VOKE-592138 format. One record per residue (C-alpha): x, y, z. Coordinates in Angstrom, 3 decimals, decimal comma. Layout:
<<X Y Z>>
...
REM end
This chain:
<<-0,257 -0,238 0,177>>
<<1,250 3,702 -1,082>>
<<2,864 5,363 2,019>>
<<0,844 8,903 1,194>>
<<3,553 11,602 1,330>>
<<1,716 14,703 2,408>>
<<2,926 17,007 -0,373>>
<<0,703 18,799 -2,915>>
<<2,072 20,587 -5,570>>
<<2,393 24,385 -5,033>>
<<-1,159 25,664 -6,809>>
<<0,654 28,687 -8,310>>
<<-0,972 28,321 -11,497>>
<<-4,253 29,337 -10,197>>
<<-5,589 32,664 -9,315>>
<<-5,161 33,171 -5,498>>
<<-8,339 35,000 -4,303>>
<<-8,123 37,138 -1,563>>
<<-9,475 37,069 2,156>>
<<-12,193 39,735 1,074>>
<<-13,647 36,981 -1,392>>
<<-13,440 34,721 0,964>>
<<-16,986 35,063 2,182>>
<<-18,605 34,154 -1,232>>
<<-18,347 30,223 -0,454>>
<<-20,989 28,401 -0,046>>
<<-22,005 27,490 3,980>>
<<-20,095 24,233 4,496>>
<<-18,436 24,260 0,864>>
<<-15,863 21,520 0,512>>
<<-11,748 22,757 0,622>>
<<-8,791 21,452 1,468>>
<<-6,118 23,047 3,564>>
<<-3,124 23,923 2,086>>
<<-0,920 26,176 4,184>>
<<-1,279 27,936 7,649>>
<<1,046 30,971 8,222>>
<<0,968 32,411 11,917>>
<<0,932 36,194 11,743>>
<<1,138 36,964 15,803>>
<<1,842 35,156 18,581>>
<<-0,342 36,057 21,897>>
<<1,786 35,605 24,869>>
<<-0,810 35,914 27,162>>
<<-3,005 33,320 26,094>>
<<-0,696 31,021 24,273>>
<<-3,048 31,038 20,840>>
<<-1,576 32,324 17,626>>
<<-3,328 34,065 15,113>>
<<-3,112 32,420 12,000>>
<<-4,306 32,915 8,125>>
<<-4,845 29,514 5,764>>
<<-4,661 29,094 2,370>>
<<-7,567 27,031 1,055>>
<<-7,980 25,437 -2,131>>
<<-11,502 25,689 -3,735>>
<<-12,805 22,904 -5,376>>
<<-15,395 24,461 -6,923>>
<<-13,129 27,353 -8,813>>
<<-10,150 25,520 -8,924>>
<<-8,745 28,693 -6,905>>
<<-6,373 29,237 -3,712>>
<<-8,232 31,487 -1,288>>
<<-6,601 33,027 2,146>>
<<-8,771 33,414 4,913>>
<<-8,850 36,153 6,996>>
<<-7,099 35,989 10,711>>
<<-8,442 33,243 13,147>>
<<-7,322 32,149 16,306>>
<<-5,442 28,938 16,827>>
<<-6,389 27,580 20,436>>
<<-3,279 26,875 22,481>>
<<-4,206 23,163 22,920>>
<<-3,842 22,743 19,398>>
<<-0,233 24,243 18,557>>
<<2,166 21,375 18,567>>
<<-0,001 18,897 17,670>>
<<-0,036 16,114 14,916>>
<<-3,251 16,142 12,985>>
<<-4,429 12,370 12,300>>
<<-7,963 12,175 11,197>>
<<-11,318 14,366 9,926>>
<<-14,898 13,801 9,682>>
<<-18,259 16,554 8,703>>
<<-15,353 19,089 8,866>>
<<-14,005 18,321 12,053>>
<<-10,400 17,148 12,726>>
<<-9,062 15,684 15,225>>
<<-5,260 15,468 16,860>>
<<-2,788 14,304 19,225>>
<<0,083 15,223 21,409>>
<<2,767 12,389 21,038>>
<<3,963 13,573 25,065>>
<<1,159 12,973 27,178>>
<<-1,544 11,655 24,688>>
<<-4,820 13,963 24,520>>
<<-7,031 13,740 21,785>>
<<-8,567 16,570 20,536>>
<<-11,326 17,555 18,065>>
<<-11,710 21,085 16,268>>
<<-13,444 22,882 13,885>>
<<-10,940 25,695 13,299>>
<<-9,910 24,508 10,099>>
<<-13,892 25,092 8,468>>
<<-13,275 28,631 6,389>>
<<-16,275 30,362 7,890>>
<<-15,945 29,246 11,289>>
<<-14,820 32,497 12,823>>
<<-14,904 31,222 16,697>>
<<-13,422 27,520 16,475>>
<<-14,167 24,892 19,216>>
<<-12,021 22,051 21,141>>
<<-13,552 19,493 22,347>>
<<-11,257 17,356 24,413>>
<<-11,677 13,523 24,125>>
<<-10,049 10,472 26,646>>
<<-6,365 10,233 26,339>>
<<-5,857 7,002 24,008>>
<<-3,058 5,703 26,453>>
<<-0,952 4,568 23,673>>
<<0,735 6,176 20,709>>
<<-0,486 4,324 17,458>>
<<2,055 3,460 15,079>>
<<1,949 3,639 12,239>>
<<0,406 6,599 12,630>>
<<-2,704 5,901 10,631>>
<<-5,764 7,008 12,532>>
<<-8,938 6,801 10,852>>
<<-11,845 8,706 12,325>>
<<-15,795 9,150 12,283>>
<<-17,987 11,142 14,047>>
<<-21,418 10,606 14,292>>
<<-22,695 14,639 14,427>>
<<-22,058 17,000 12,333>>
<<-22,267 19,742 15,063>>
<<-21,109 17,479 17,905>>
<<-21,379 18,476 21,706>>
<<-19,662 16,493 24,268>>
<<-22,784 17,336 26,425>>
<<-24,634 15,128 24,116>>
<<-25,383 11,661 25,376>>
<<-25,704 10,589 21,888>>
<<-22,450 11,663 20,376>>
<<-19,873 8,973 19,645>>
<<-16,564 9,151 18,143>>
<<-15,042 5,972 16,537>>
<<-11,649 5,190 15,435>>
<<-9,328 3,224 14,137>>
<<-6,189 3,206 16,166>>
<<-4,062 -0,241 15,363>>
<<-4,806 -3,305 13,649>>
<<-7,676 -5,422 14,746>>
<<-9,285 -3,031 16,802>>
<<-12,464 -0,545 16,676>>
<<-12,228 2,189 19,245>>
<<-15,265 3,643 20,659>>
<<-15,881 6,885 22,804>>
<<-18,884 8,823 23,986>>
<<-17,910 11,756 25,654>>
<<-20,746 12,484 27,431>>
<<-20,798 9,067 29,357>>
<<-17,276 7,684 29,293>>
<<-14,059 8,795 30,561>>
<<-11,802 6,182 28,289>>
<<-11,827 4,582 25,029>>
<<-13,816 0,998 23,989>>
<<-11,618 -1,102 21,735>>
<<-13,325 -3,541 20,399>>
<<-11,454 -6,815 18,803>>
<<-11,685 -8,210 15,631>>
<<-10,845 -10,945 13,757>>
<<-7,810 -10,767 11,615>>
<<-9,788 -11,581 8,167>>
<<-12,210 -8,873 9,245>>
<<-9,553 -6,122 10,642>>
<<-10,942 -2,441 9,294>>
<<-9,515 -1,942 5,997>>
<<-11,617 0,847 4,332>>
<<-12,141 4,364 5,928>>
<<-14,863 4,552 8,511>>
<<-17,726 6,083 7,854>>
<<-21,066 7,217 9,787>>
<<-24,256 6,283 8,273>>
<<-27,221 9,234 9,369>>
<<-29,787 6,282 7,372>>
<<-28,685 3,524 9,793>>
<<-27,416 5,299 12,650>>
<<-24,435 3,072 12,488>>
<<-20,513 3,068 11,796>>
<<-19,727 1,008 8,887>>
<<-16,097 -0,370 7,567>>
<<-15,257 -3,311 4,990>>
<<-12,656 -5,606 5,624>>
<<-9,115 -5,777 3,904>>
<<-10,667 -7,852 0,695>>
<<-14,020 -5,978 0,601>>
<<-15,511 -9,483 1,029>>
<<-17,385 -8,013 4,574>>
<<-18,727 -5,376 5,802>>
<<-18,877 -4,499 9,559>>
<<-21,305 -2,202 10,746>>
<<-21,336 -0,939 14,631>>
<<-24,539 0,044 15,387>>
<<-25,742 2,989 17,954>>
<<-27,981 1,483 20,446>>
<<-30,373 3,553 22,412>>
<<-29,381 1,684 25,268>>
<<-26,056 3,577 26,224>>
<<-25,203 0,043 28,822>>
<<-25,541 -2,359 26,296>>
<<-22,009 -4,195 25,362>>
<<-20,849 -2,632 21,933>>
<<-20,765 -5,807 19,537>>
<<-19,580 -5,060 15,423>>
<<-22,281 -7,291 12,957>>
<<-20,826 -8,414 9,477>>
<<-22,554 -8,938 6,462>>
<<-21,176 -10,598 3,319>>
<<-20,496 -7,975 0,398>>
<<-21,226 -8,979 -3,281>>
<<-20,406 -6,956 -6,136>>
<<-22,251 -7,173 -9,107>>
<<-22,165 -6,047 -12,730>>
<<-18,258 -6,071 -12,783>>
<<-16,821 -4,067 -15,351>>
<<-14,028 -5,516 -17,521>>
<<-10,613 -4,539 -17,039>>
<<-7,694 -5,541 -18,951>>
<<-5,527 -7,652 -16,221>>
<<-2,432 -6,019 -17,308>>
<<-3,682 -2,501 -15,405>>
<<-4,678 -4,998 -12,261>>
<<-1,542 -5,968 -11,832>>
<<0,118 -2,334 -12,039>>
<<-2,529 -1,154 -9,517>>
<<-3,349 -1,191 -5,702>>
<<-6,729 -0,530 -4,817>>
<<-8,115 1,057 -1,342>>
<<-12,122 0,473 -0,680>>
<<-14,088 3,469 0,685>>
<<-17,669 3,661 1,832>>
<<-19,561 7,040 1,379>>
<<-23,350 7,530 1,876>>
<<-25,591 10,031 -0,006>>
<<-27,559 12,759 1,246>>
<<-30,779 10,937 0,978>>
<<-29,463 7,747 2,003>>
<<-28,032 5,463 -0,584>>
<<-24,286 3,734 0,262>>
<<-21,908 3,577 -2,437>>
<<-18,825 1,551 -2,177>>
<<-15,525 3,213 -4,052>>
<<-12,455 1,142 -5,333>>
<<-9,813 3,311 -6,152>>
<<-7,262 2,335 -8,275>>
<<-3,286 3,795 -7,716>>
<<-0,159 3,070 -9,760>>
<<3,057 3,421 -8,302>>
<<5,501 6,152 -10,076>>
<<8,815 5,924 -8,381>>
<<10,045 4,850 -5,089>>
<<11,862 7,797 -2,744>>
<<15,035 6,902 -1,262>>
<<17,648 8,251 1,299>>
<<21,553 7,996 0,592>>
<<21,412 4,511 1,787>>
<<19,201 3,254 -0,862>>
<<16,898 2,724 1,800>>
<<12,795 3,407 0,554>>
<<11,463 6,411 2,327>>
<<8,018 6,876 0,390>>
<<6,147 5,677 -2,725>>
<<5,258 8,464 -5,079>>
<<1,958 7,059 -7,362>>
<<-0,653 8,295 -9,028>>
<<-4,241 7,979 -9,597>>
<<-5,229 5,651 -12,581>>
<<-9,377 4,800 -12,032>>
<<-12,357 4,412 -9,695>>
<<-15,095 2,039 -9,731>>
<<-18,433 2,870 -7,702>>
<<-20,721 0,366 -6,829>>
<<-24,434 0,904 -5,628>>
<<-25,541 -0,897 -2,267>>
<<-29,389 -2,478 -2,988>>
<<-32,031 -0,983 -1,297>>
<<-33,357 -4,866 -0,675>>
<<-30,615 -6,873 -0,758>>
<<-28,461 -4,632 1,028>>
<<-25,070 -6,984 1,008>>
<<-25,414 -6,756 -3,153>>
<<-23,605 -3,756 -4,653>>
<<-23,975 -2,974 -8,556>>
<<-21,414 -1,111 -10,577>>
<<-22,383 2,256 -12,102>>
<<-20,672 4,983 -14,062>>
<<-24,232 7,269 -12,993>>
<<-24,616 8,610 -9,589>>
<<-26,447 11,505 -10,836>>
<<-25,878 14,921 -9,857>>
<<-23,560 13,809 -6,684>>
<<-20,179 14,273 -5,906>>
<<-18,057 12,219 -4,197>>
<<-15,109 13,205 -1,676>>
<<-12,009 10,865 -0,806>>
<<-9,067 11,683 1,449>>
<<-7,178 10,508 3,933>>
<<-10,323 10,987 6,280>>
<<-13,665 10,146 6,500>>
<<-15,547 10,119 2,604>>
<<-18,035 12,859 1,892>>
<<-20,760 12,666 -0,937>>
<<-22,435 16,003 -1,738>>
<<-24,821 17,416 -4,211>>
<<-23,474 19,303 -6,852>>
<<-26,457 21,245 -7,503>>
<<-25,635 22,642 -3,735>>
<<-22,331 24,022 -4,778>>
<<-21,924 25,678 -8,171>>
<<-19,460 24,551 -10,234>>
<<-18,607 21,433 -8,498>>
<<-18,577 18,495 -11,335>>
<<-21,433 16,366 -11,180>>
<<-21,150 12,471 -11,391>>
<<-17,322 13,182 -10,108>>
<<-15,038 11,894 -7,747>>
<<-12,394 14,566 -6,125>>
<<-9,788 13,485 -4,096>>
<<-6,334 13,720 -2,345>>
<<-3,769 11,440 -2,389>>
<<-2,560 9,338 -5,324>>
<<-2,296 13,274 -6,453>>
<<-5,031 15,833 -6,536>>
<<-7,651 16,069 -8,795>>
<<-10,998 14,956 -9,991>>
<<-12,359 11,789 -11,810>>
<<-15,124 11,653 -14,496>>
<<-17,357 8,488 -14,002>>
<<-18,975 8,453 -17,279>>
<<-15,629 9,330 -19,754>>
<<-13,031 7,822 -16,756>>
<<-11,253 11,330 -17,417>>
<<-8,827 12,164 -14,694>>
<<-8,146 16,171 -14,498>>
<<-5,177 17,133 -12,194>>
<<-5,037 20,201 -9,597>>
<<-1,358 20,121 -9,705>>
<<0,590 22,388 -11,613>>
<<4,355 22,403 -12,199>>
<<5,419 24,716 -8,802>>
<<7,499 24,149 -6,218>>
<<6,484 21,284 -3,580>>
<<4,536 22,284 -0,611>>
<<4,112 20,312 2,872>>
<<0,722 20,237 3,746>>
<<0,072 18,596 7,616>>
<<-3,969 18,205 6,976>>
<<-4,765 15,767 3,627>>
<<-7,985 16,481 3,938>>
<<-11,060 17,742 2,568>>
<<-12,835 20,093 5,088>>
<<-16,728 20,628 4,701>>
REM end
């Protein structure tokens, strides 16, 4: 599996829009955080005043935000996951975990929700996160956080009720492999197993004292398209689950190909650079939920894939987004038209830029 090197080429070819135009973004418009710049440090409060450079996929422009405060709890922490516009961070010293909406472009008074300490530092740092609410509140009894910190466990936390994480073990063939997602339709967290043969779900029970148990269902992919074997041999695939605003569930296969291996002075591999080749989308049958049928037509929907929880939005709600498309971060940065199979890259030929949040923020 490719090591995602979180570098995105400088989008210098795109016009940079000043902060005064930033308010023209539709509410909760998806965007991608490129970089931040500290404008001022507040010694008394420990906070920083920062500006963010955001990539807006609707206009394919780089936008600079107005100044906002970066809470002191987040300074120096590592970002490791995102869900519904909220980003999670962790400190390697005393292992506190925080959720914040500071990276949402239109948020002027950012919030920080502290979560219980994990008690260990996950390595490799490949953590996945999913929230049961788009507007979480640590005092909400039904607000639940699900995460995958280590290989064979699914970890769950209910901030209002629990002071610690509950780690639910899975058997090796059923280890969560896809990014976690929360289904508003079913009020459950979902993931697929490593080979995509099973789909796991963790329903949120109204009885908070009931022991949490993962349910499994066999997955059958129907109308699988014919793909040259040579292409599949050269590519590696990841699996992603995403729910549409109307409640349709999609399973997305993301195929990428290695372009070159980055080595250190001793010839040891430091990272694998890759590019996106194609996607395959399967829609869940409404009557037989274990069946997913291949489709190249998702209507006016757009799917957003990254290192965070997948998003699915209606393009008609966000003028400028391309319908029937997948927007992606990782294995390049661009969009993919499902009908034609055409890849549209957002990368320019400028200098590379270190990016510490490879997530779509919504």
